[in-house]
N, C-alpha and C positions, 0 to 999 in steps of 0.2 A: 745161542739162546732161542732166537726166533724158529729156527729149524727144529729144534728140540721140542718146542710148544706144539708145532704142527704134527711132527711124527708121534710124539707120546700121546697126544690127545686121540690120534687114529688107533694106536695100539691099545690105550685104555678103553676106547669105545668098542673095539672089536672084542677084548677080552671080557668086558662087561656083559656083551650080548651072549657070550658063551658060557661063562662061569658065574655071572651075577655081578653087580656092583661092587659089593663088599669085599669079594675075592679078586675081582678084575684089577683094581688098582694094586693090590699086593702083587700080583703075578707080573703086572706091568713093570715094576721095579726090577724084575731080574733081567729085562733086556738091557738097560744101560749098565747094570752091574756086570754082566759078561762082557760087555765091550770095554769097560774099564780095566778088567782083569787082563784081557788081551792086549790092551794099549800098554799097560804097566809092564807086562812081560817083554813086549817089543821093544820098549824104551830101555829095559835093563840089559837086553841082549845086543841091540843094534846101534844105540845112540852113544854119542861122545859125552864126557863128563863136562867138558867146557868147550868153547868154539875151537880151541887149538887142539883137542884131542882127548885122550883119556888121561887121568891123573898119573896112573902107574907109568906110562910111557913119558910123560912130561917131567915127573920126577927123576926118572933114571937119565934122561938126557940132559938134566940141568936146566931146561927151559922154564921150569917153574919150581919154587921153593916152598916147602911146607910151611904154613903159617899157624899161629895161635888162633884158631877160629874163635875160642872163647874171649880172646883180648879183642878181637874185632866186634864181636857181639856187644861186649861191655862198652866199647867206645861209641856204638850206635845207641845202644839201650839207654844210655845215661844222658843222652842228648835230648832236652825236651822238644827241640824244633823237629826231630825226627817222628816224635810221637804226635806233634800237631799234625804233620803230614799223614800220619796213621789214622787219625780221627777224621781229617778231611776226606781221605780215600774211603773211609767207612761211610761217609755221607754220599759218595757218588757211586763207587762200585759196590758197597754194601747195599745200596738202594737199588741198583739194578738186579743183583741177585734175589732180594727181597721181592721185587716186582715180578720176576720170573715165576715166584711161588704163589703170589697173591693174585695176580691178575685174572688168570683164567677161572679160579673160583668166584672171584668177584663178579666177572661178566656173566657167568652161569647163574649166580643167585640174584644179583641187584638187577641186571638187565634182562634177565629171562632167556638168554641164549641157550642152545643145545650144547652138549659137552663139546662136540666137534667145532662148532661155530665159536664157542669161547676160546678154544684153543687157537684157532685161526686169528681171532681178535688179539689175543695176548701175544701171538707171534709178531705182530707188527712192531711191538715194542723192541723185541731182540734183533729183529732184522735191521734195524737202524745201525746195529753195531758194524755193519758191513764197511761203513765208511765213517760214521760220526766220531769214534774214538780216535782213529788216525787224524781226522780233521782237527780235532782238539790240539794235537801235536803239531800239525802244519800251521795252524793260526798262531800257535806259541812261537814257533820258529820264525814267521813273518814278523811277529810283534818283537821279538828279540833283535832282528836284523835291523829293524826300523828304529827302535827305541832303546834297545839295551836290555840286559837280563831282567831288570825289574819289571818290565812288561809282561814277562812270564807269569809273574805273580798276579798281576792285574787280569790277565786272561783267565787264570784259574779262579779267581775271585768272582768274575763276572758269570762264567759258566756255571759255577756252583749256585750262585744266586738265582740264576735263570732255572736252574733244576728245582730249587725249592718253590719258587713262585709258580712254576708249571704244575708241580705236584698239588699244590694248594688249589690251583684252578681246576685240575682234574677232579679233586675231591668235592668239588661244588656242583658237578655235573648232575642233572636230574636223570632218573631212570628213563624218561621218555626222550632223552637227548643223546642217543647213542651216537650219532654221527658227530657231534660236537665234542663227545668224550674221546672219540678216536683221534679227532684232530688235535686235541689238547695232548693226548697221550703221546702222539708221534713227536710233537714240540717238546714234551718233557723228556721222551727218550733221546732225542737229538742233543739236548743240552747236558743231560747227565752222563751221557757217554762222551761228549766233549770234554767234560770236566775230568773224566778218567784220564784222558789223553793229556790234558793239561797238567794234571798232577805229576804224571811220569815225565813231563817235559821239565820238571823242576828236580825230581829225585836225582837224577844222575850227577847233578852238580853238588848236591849235598853228599852224595857217596864219594865223590872225588875228594872233596874237602876233609872228610873224616878217614880217608884212604880205606873204605869199607863199603864199596858199592854193593856187593852181594847182600850183607847184612841189612844195610839201609833199604834196600829194595824188598827184602823179604818182611822186614817189620811193617813197612808201609803197604805192601801187598796184603799182608795178614790182617790189616785193618778193614780191609774190605769183607773178609769172611766173617770177622768178629762183628762188624757192623750189621750184615745180613742177619746173623744169629740174634743180635739184640732187637733189630726191627722185627724179627719174627715173633719175639716175646711181647713186644709192645702191641702188635696187631691182636695177638691172642688175648691179652689182658684187656685192651680197650673193647674188643669185640664182646667180651663177657659183660663189661659194665655199661656199654652204650649199644642201644638197639640199632642205630644208625649205622649201616655198614661202611659208609664214607668217613666216619669219625677217625679211624686209624690213619687213613691217607691224609687227613688235615694235620693231625699231630705230627705225622711224619715229615710233612712239607715244612712245618716250622722248625723242626729239629734240624733238617738240612740247612735252613737259612742259619741256624745257630752255628753250624760247622764253619761257615763263611767267616766268623769272627776270629778264627784261628789263623787265617792266611797272614795278616799283617804281622804276626809274631814269628813267620819263618824268616828270620834275618841272620845273615852272616856277613861279617864285615867285608869279605872280598866279593860278595854278591850283592849286597844291598837287600831291599824288601820293597813293599809296596809304597811306604812313605819315606824311607831313608836311603839315600845313595850308598854305593859301595865306596869303601875306603882302600887304602894300599895294604891294610892289615891283612894277613893270611891267617887261617886257623891252625893252630898247632896241636893236633891230637896227641895224647899221651900214650900211643900205641905204635908199634913198629909198622912201617908202611906195608900194605898188602902187596900182592904181586905186581909187577909193573903194568900188567894189563889193567888192573883195576885202578891203580893211580893214575892212569893216563887214558881211562876208557872213554871219557867224554871230553869232547873239545867244545869250546864255546860255540864254534860255528857249526858243529855237527848237527844234523836234523834230528830234533827230538821225536818226530813222528815215527821213526823206525823203533825207537824205544817204546813209544805209546802203544804201537801195534802188537809188541811182544809181552805188554804187561797183562 
């Protein structure tokens, strides 16, 4: 995200100088579009379907059995706790994606920076991703080792709370306090991306219980993209009705705080939750177990940081 802000601001500025602003930003979109096509073709031709290899070879060798993916989707989709995690992830990863869209124009319009400088300022938010998301998983691992699985939920709750509070604080910065805004922005980025890692420190255990790690990860991950789209609509509508450009960020911050209220409801008897301990009862999903890899993909002692880095 941070590198993209830097590169695309330079590309946009260069094209704007040669073909004008109205056409420059349109032509600039062709650059990532071409890269995406090349990456997609490369993945299709050279990547494996799963870590063990390609489906065709695994089915032929008997290492993997075909599963009813629709049954796995249903097992995940009808579990409200999965959707709670989906909304929570919309509050952190969805917020990150929305910030990547909103920050550069905000710095350009509200703080009066040039297009290039605004891109560099916004890049600070994305560059925190180099370590902050993984750190969320690392801290969750440490808390789990020290206090048990329920501590993972507390880490998620507190990082999400900090995200909302920092966003609210960022929305209150005056236009003549650019330095203060950048400091708060970095703290906000740090917390929101730690919340992403903390979310996917919980997701694999839910997938293990439901024997549907892939669908659970997919639903929760999609919450980030859906959240980003919804935040974009909110920013547009509030900008129309409120002349203060800080107003959408303020509303967004309170909405992120609201998603924290969902964390205590992510409770499974075999895992526990924020306020209730685990019991000896295991969940009994009414769907055939998925492949052995999915059923045993997560070990309670396995580092969640690795999962967080790939989310």
